[in-house]
Backbone atoms as SQL, in Angstrom:
CREATE TABLE atoms (id INTEGER PRIMARY KEY, chain TEXT, resi INTEGER, resn TEXT, atom TEXT, x REAL, y REAL, z REAL);
INSERT INTO atoms VALUES
  (1, 'A', 1, 'MET', 'N', 0.449, -8.659, 26.228),
  (2, 'A', 1, 'MET', 'CA', 0.564, -8.752, 25.154),
  (3, 'A', 1, 'MET', 'C', 0.620, -7.218, 24.348),
  (4, 'A', 2, 'LEU', 'N', -0.339, -6.405, 24.753),
  (5, 'A', 2, 'LEU', 'CA', -0.388, -5.498, 24.085),
  (6, 'A', 2, 'LEU', 'C', 0.986, -4.362, 24.366),
  (7, 'A', 3, 'ILE', 'N', 1.660, -4.674, 25.719),
  (8, 'A', 3, 'ILE', 'CA', 2.799, -3.962, 25.827),
  (9, 'A', 3, 'ILE', 'C', 3.896, -4.587, 24.992),
  (10, 'A', 4, 'VAL', 'N', 3.948, -5.580, 24.904),
  (11, 'A', 4, 'VAL', 'CA', 5.066, -6.247, 23.796),
  (12, 'A', 4, 'VAL', 'C', 4.975, -5.867, 22.505),
  (13, 'A', 5, 'THR', 'N', 3.503, -5.627, 21.979),
  (14, 'A', 5, 'THR', 'CA', 3.430, -5.266, 20.668),
  (15, 'A', 5, 'THR', 'C', 3.871, -3.792, 20.607),
  (16, 'A', 6, 'ALA', 'N', 3.249, -2.842, 21.502),
  (17, 'A', 6, 'ALA', 'CA', 3.739, -1.421, 21.775),
  (18, 'A', 6, 'ALA', 'C', 5.260, -1.350, 21.514),
  (19, 'A', 7, 'LEU', 'N', 5.969, -2.147, 22.338),
  (20, 'A', 7, 'LEU', 'CA', 7.435, -2.140, 22.334),
  (21, 'A', 7, 'LEU', 'C', 8.036, -2.502, 20.865),
  (22, 'A', 8, 'THR', 'N', 7.593, -3.631, 20.729),
  (23, 'A', 8, 'THR', 'CA', 8.125, -4.177, 19.195),
  (24, 'A', 8, 'THR', 'C', 7.757, -3.121, 18.104),
  (25, 'A', 9, 'GLY', 'N', 6.822, -2.708, 18.164),
  (26, 'A', 9, 'GLY', 'CA', 6.316, -1.635, 17.062),
  (27, 'A', 9, 'GLY', 'C', 7.331, -0.480, 17.116),
  (28, 'A', 10, 'ALA', 'N', 7.460, 0.050, 18.492),
  (29, 'A', 10, 'ALA', 'CA', 8.462, 1.126, 18.418),
  (30, 'A', 10, 'ALA', 'C', 9.904, 1.099, 18.097),
  (31, 'A', 11, 'VAL', 'N', 10.389, -0.014, 18.362),
  (32, 'A', 11, 'VAL', 'CA', 11.863, -0.445, 18.045),
  (33, 'A', 11, 'VAL', 'C', 11.880, -0.816, 16.559),
  (34, 'A', 12, 'VAL', 'N', 10.992, -1.519, 16.069),
  (35, 'A', 12, 'VAL', 'CA', 11.023, -1.784, 14.455),
  (36, 'A', 12, 'VAL', 'C', 10.761, -0.379, 13.623),
  (37, 'A', 13, 'ASN', 'N', 9.905, 0.435, 14.412),
  (38, 'A', 13, 'ASN', 'CA', 9.800, 1.846, 13.683),
  (39, 'A', 13, 'ASN', 'C', 10.914, 2.612, 13.560),
  (40, 'A', 14, 'PHE', 'N', 11.423, 2.744, 14.887),
  (41, 'A', 14, 'PHE', 'CA', 12.712, 3.525, 15.171),
  (42, 'A', 14, 'PHE', 'C', 13.996, 2.994, 14.142),
  (43, 'A', 15, 'THR', 'N', 14.014, 1.769, 14.153),
  (44, 'A', 15, 'THR', 'CA', 15.332, 1.092, 13.474),
  (45, 'A', 15, 'THR', 'C', 15.012, 1.215, 12.045),
  (46, 'A', 16, 'MET', 'N', 13.796, 1.062, 11.510),
  (47, 'A', 16, 'MET', 'CA', 13.514, 1.221, 10.013),
  (48, 'A', 16, 'MET', 'C', 13.723, 2.748, 9.978),
  (49, 'A', 17, 'GLY', 'N', 13.493, 3.721, 10.231),
  (50, 'A', 17, 'GLY', 'CA', 13.594, 5.270, 10.190),
  (51, 'A', 17, 'GLY', 'C', 14.832, 5.583, 10.221),
  (52, 'A', 18, 'ARG', 'N', 15.456, 4.889, 11.050),
  (53, 'A', 18, 'ARG', 'CA', 17.273, 5.102, 10.991),
  (54, 'A', 18, 'ARG', 'C', 17.847, 4.595, 9.823),
  (55, 'A', 19, 'ILE', 'N', 17.376, 3.179, 9.615),
  (56, 'A', 19, 'ILE', 'CA', 17.985, 2.760, 8.244),
  (57, 'A', 19, 'ILE', 'C', 17.700, 3.498, 7.043),
  (58, 'A', 20, 'LEU', 'N', 16.449, 4.025, 6.909),
  (59, 'A', 20, 'LEU', 'CA', 16.172, 4.818, 5.689),
  (60, 'A', 20, 'LEU', 'C', 16.778, 6.370, 5.938),
  (61, 'A', 21, 'ASP', 'N', 17.309, 6.777, 6.945),
  (62, 'A', 21, 'ASP', 'CA', 17.810, 8.111, 7.196),
  (63, 'A', 21, 'ASP', 'C', 19.396, 7.784, 6.683),
  (64, 'A', 22, 'LEU', 'N', 19.905, 6.912, 7.049),
  (65, 'A', 22, 'LEU', 'CA', 21.497, 6.045, 6.681),
  (66, 'A', 22, 'LEU', 'C', 21.600, 6.102, 5.323),
  (67, 'A', 23, 'SER', 'N', 20.539, 5.411, 4.474),
  (68, 'A', 23, 'SER', 'CA', 20.526, 5.297, 3.223),
  (69, 'A', 23, 'SER', 'C', 20.301, 6.172, 2.365),
  (70, 'A', 24, 'HIS', 'N', 20.034, 7.228, 2.699),
  (71, 'A', 24, 'HIS', 'CA', 19.370, 8.514, 2.102),
  (72, 'A', 24, 'HIS', 'C', 17.818, 8.228, 1.439),
  (73, 'A', 25, 'HIS', 'N', 17.265, 7.724, 2.319),
  (74, 'A', 25, 'HIS', 'CA', 15.883, 7.560, 1.759),
  (75, 'A', 25, 'HIS', 'C', 15.673, 6.374, 0.704),
  (76, 'A', 26, 'GLN', 'N', 16.262, 5.327, 0.580),
  (77, 'A', 26, 'GLN', 'CA', 16.088, 4.194, -0.319),
  (78, 'A', 26, 'GLN', 'C', 14.939, 3.281, 0.226),
  (79, 'A', 27, 'TYR', 'N', 13.489, 3.716, -0.155),
  (80, 'A', 27, 'TYR', 'CA', 12.632, 2.966, 0.194),
  (81, 'A', 27, 'TYR', 'C', 12.427, 1.730, 0.119),
  (82, 'A', 28, 'ARG', 'N', 13.265, 0.844, -0.809),
  (83, 'A', 28, 'ARG', 'CA', 13.199, -0.286, -1.246),
  (84, 'A', 28, 'ARG', 'C', 13.689, -1.134, -0.004),
  (85, 'A', 29, 'TYR', 'N', 14.336, -0.601, 0.808),
  (86, 'A', 29, 'TYR', 'CA', 14.861, -1.194, 2.099),
  (87, 'A', 29, 'TYR', 'C', 13.615, -1.505, 2.972),
  (88, 'A', 30, 'SER', 'N', 12.594, -0.759, 2.918),
  (89, 'A', 30, 'SER', 'CA', 11.469, -1.057, 3.650),
  (90, 'A', 30, 'SER', 'C', 10.815, -2.276, 3.323),
  (91, 'A', 31, 'TYR', 'N', 10.892, -2.378, 1.773),
  (92, 'A', 31, 'TYR', 'CA', 10.296, -3.874, 1.512),
  (93, 'A', 31, 'TYR', 'C', 10.984, -5.119, 1.936),
  (94, 'A', 32, 'MET', 'N', 12.527, -4.914, 1.925),
  (95, 'A', 32, 'MET', 'CA', 13.207, -6.095, 2.407),
  (96, 'A', 32, 'MET', 'C', 12.895, -6.201, 4.027),
  (97, 'A', 33, 'GLY', 'N', 12.817, -5.245, 4.519),
  (98, 'A', 33, 'GLY', 'CA', 12.623, -5.226, 6.072),
  (99, 'A', 33, 'GLY', 'C', 11.291, -6.271, 6.226),
  (100, 'A', 34, 'SER', 'N', 10.282, -5.640, 5.548),
  (101, 'A', 34, 'SER', 'CA', 8.779, -6.386, 5.682),
  (102, 'A', 34, 'SER', 'C', 9.070, -7.623, 5.233),
  (103, 'A', 35, 'CYS', 'N', 9.892, -8.376, 4.422),
  (104, 'A', 35, 'CYS', 'CA', 9.959, -9.374, 3.889),
  (105, 'A', 35, 'CYS', 'C', 10.723, -10.511, 4.982),
  (106, 'A', 36, 'VAL', 'N', 11.731, -9.604, 5.794),
  (107, 'A', 36, 'VAL', 'CA', 12.526, -10.303, 6.873),
  (108, 'A', 36, 'VAL', 'C', 11.286, -10.572, 7.938),
  (109, 'A', 37, 'MET', 'N', 10.557, -9.603, 8.410),
  (110, 'A', 37, 'MET', 'CA', 9.535, -9.661, 9.512),
  (111, 'A', 37, 'MET', 'C', 8.780, -10.661, 9.044),
  (112, 'A', 38, 'ALA', 'N', 8.045, -10.879, 7.879),
  (113, 'A', 38, 'ALA', 'CA', 7.281, -12.267, 7.488),
  (114, 'A', 38, 'ALA', 'C', 7.943, -13.538, 7.343),
  (115, 'A', 39, 'THR', 'N', 9.114, -13.696, 7.079),
  (116, 'A', 39, 'THR', 'CA', 9.850, -14.463, 7.027),
  (117, 'A', 39, 'THR', 'C', 10.062, -15.009, 8.598),
  (118, 'A', 40, 'LEU', 'N', 10.487, -14.077, 9.470),
  (119, 'A', 40, 'LEU', 'CA', 10.471, -14.640, 10.652),
  (120, 'A', 40, 'LEU', 'C', 9.101, -14.965, 11.466),
  (121, 'A', 41, 'SER', 'N', 8.310, -14.387, 11.018),
  (122, 'A', 41, 'SER', 'CA', 6.799, -14.663, 11.485),
  (123, 'A', 41, 'SER', 'C', 6.407, -16.104, 11.025),
  (124, 'A', 42, 'LEU', 'N', 6.817, -16.542, 9.734),
  (125, 'A', 42, 'LEU', 'CA', 6.627, -17.920, 9.258),
  (126, 'A', 42, 'LEU', 'C', 7.365, -18.642, 9.774),
  (127, 'A', 43, 'VAL', 'N', 8.444, -18.462, 10.204),
  (128, 'A', 43, 'VAL', 'CA', 9.473, -19.626, 10.669),
  (129, 'A', 43, 'VAL', 'C', 9.076, -19.761, 12.256),
  (130, 'A', 44, 'SER', 'N', 8.530, -18.795, 13.052),
  (131, 'A', 44, 'SER', 'CA', 8.184, -19.099, 14.556),
  (132, 'A', 44, 'SER', 'C', 6.663, -19.832, 14.229),
  (133, 'A', 45, 'SER', 'N', 5.799, -19.384, 13.234),
  (134, 'A', 45, 'SER', 'CA', 4.817, -19.992, 13.279),
  (135, 'A', 45, 'SER', 'C', 4.821, -21.515, 13.143),
  (136, 'A', 46, 'ALA', 'N', 5.426, -21.784, 12.547),
  (137, 'A', 46, 'ALA', 'CA', 5.909, -23.392, 12.006),
  (138, 'A', 46, 'ALA', 'C', 6.774, -24.220, 12.892),
  (139, 'A', 47, 'ILE', 'N', 7.427, -23.358, 13.724),
  (140, 'A', 47, 'ILE', 'CA', 8.132, -23.995, 14.929),
  (141, 'A', 47, 'ILE', 'C', 6.847, -24.332, 16.075),
  (142, 'A', 48, 'LEU', 'N', 6.417, -23.317, 16.279),
  (143, 'A', 48, 'LEU', 'CA', 4.863, -23.311, 17.301),
  (144, 'A', 48, 'LEU', 'C', 4.160, -24.508, 16.920),
  (145, 'A', 49, 'TYR', 'N', 3.900, -24.372, 15.663),
  (146, 'A', 49, 'TYR', 'CA', 2.748, -25.673, 15.067),
  (147, 'A', 49, 'TYR', 'C', 3.372, -27.154, 15.224),
  (148, 'A', 50, 'ARG', 'N', 4.725, -27.206, 15.061),
  (149, 'A', 50, 'ARG', 'CA', 5.336, -28.614, 15.032),
  (150, 'A', 50, 'ARG', 'C', 5.287, -28.653, 16.635),
  (151, 'A', 51, 'ARG', 'N', 5.744, -28.008, 17.609),
  (152, 'A', 51, 'ARG', 'CA', 5.629, -28.305, 19.132),
  (153, 'A', 51, 'ARG', 'C', 4.346, -28.798, 19.464),
  (154, 'A', 52, 'PHE', 'N', 3.201, -27.934, 18.909),
  (155, 'A', 52, 'PHE', 'CA', 1.552, -28.009, 19.308),
  (156, 'A', 52, 'PHE', 'C', 1.577, -29.473, 18.820),
  (157, 'A', 53, 'MET', 'N', 1.637, -29.925, 17.787),
  (158, 'A', 53, 'MET', 'CA', 1.526, -31.253, 17.192),
  (159, 'A', 53, 'MET', 'C', 2.167, -32.164, 18.077),
  (160, 'A', 54, 'ARG', 'N', 3.535, -32.155, 18.647),
  (161, 'A', 54, 'ARG', 'CA', 4.209, -33.211, 18.960),
  (162, 'A', 54, 'ARG', 'C', 3.656, -33.453, 20.373),
  (163, 'A', 55, 'LEU', 'N', 2.979, -32.465, 20.970),
  (164, 'A', 55, 'LEU', 'CA', 2.331, -32.353, 22.221),
  (165, 'A', 55, 'LEU', 'C', 0.850, -33.109, 22.141),
  (166, 'A', 56, 'GLY', 'N', 0.369, -33.534, 20.759),
  (167, 'A', 56, 'GLY', 'CA', -0.921, -34.036, 20.975),
  (168, 'A', 56, 'GLY', 'C', -1.738, -33.415, 19.965),
  (169, 'A', 57, 'GLY', 'N', -1.578, -32.297, 19.814),
  (170, 'A', 57, 'GLY', 'CA', -2.461, -31.418, 18.625),
  (171, 'A', 57, 'GLY', 'C', -3.980, -31.170, 19.267),
  (172, 'A', 58, 'PRO', 'N', -4.816, -31.013, 18.357),
  (173, 'A', 58, 'PRO', 'CA', -5.890, -30.499, 18.713),
  (174, 'A', 58, 'PRO', 'C', -6.632, -31.469, 19.369),
  (175, 'A', 59, 'ARG', 'N', -6.335, -32.780, 18.975),
  (176, 'A', 59, 'ARG', 'CA', -7.288, -34.014, 19.981),
  (177, 'A', 59, 'ARG', 'C', -7.040, -34.104, 21.197),
  (178, 'A', 60, 'HIS', 'N', -5.403, -33.671, 21.684),
  (179, 'A', 60, 'HIS', 'CA', -5.251, -34.023, 23.070),
  (180, 'A', 60, 'HIS', 'C', -5.138, -32.802, 23.626),
  (181, 'A', 61, 'TYR', 'N', -5.858, -31.524, 23.403),
  (182, 'A', 61, 'TYR', 'CA', -5.798, -30.283, 23.755),
  (183, 'A', 61, 'TYR', 'C', -6.966, -30.214, 25.035),
  (184, 'A', 62, 'LYS', 'N', -6.359, -29.966, 26.188),
  (185, 'A', 62, 'LYS', 'CA', -7.408, -29.583, 27.220),
  (186, 'A', 62, 'LYS', 'C', -6.878, -28.124, 27.792),
  (187, 'A', 63, 'ALA', 'N', -8.118, -27.562, 27.972),
  (188, 'A', 63, 'ALA', 'CA', -7.746, -26.227, 28.288),
  (189, 'A', 63, 'ALA', 'C', -7.638, -26.165, 29.662),
  (190, 'A', 64, 'PRO', 'N', -6.768, -24.896, 30.028),
  (191, 'A', 64, 'PRO', 'CA', -6.664, -24.903, 31.669),
  (192, 'A', 64, 'PRO', 'C', -7.682, -24.413, 32.337);
């Protein structure tokens, strides 16, 4: 998990830096990028929750 987090952080930081360089340091784009990332996080969490509940939710969970 830490490897994926580190790689994702590197890619996102590089990409955001590149966008800021190309936009002549219009820092409002960093807020838009944060909004996009938060929205993606919310959507993926909702999908995960729905699948978890479809499989039985917390009542039918059995630890591996």
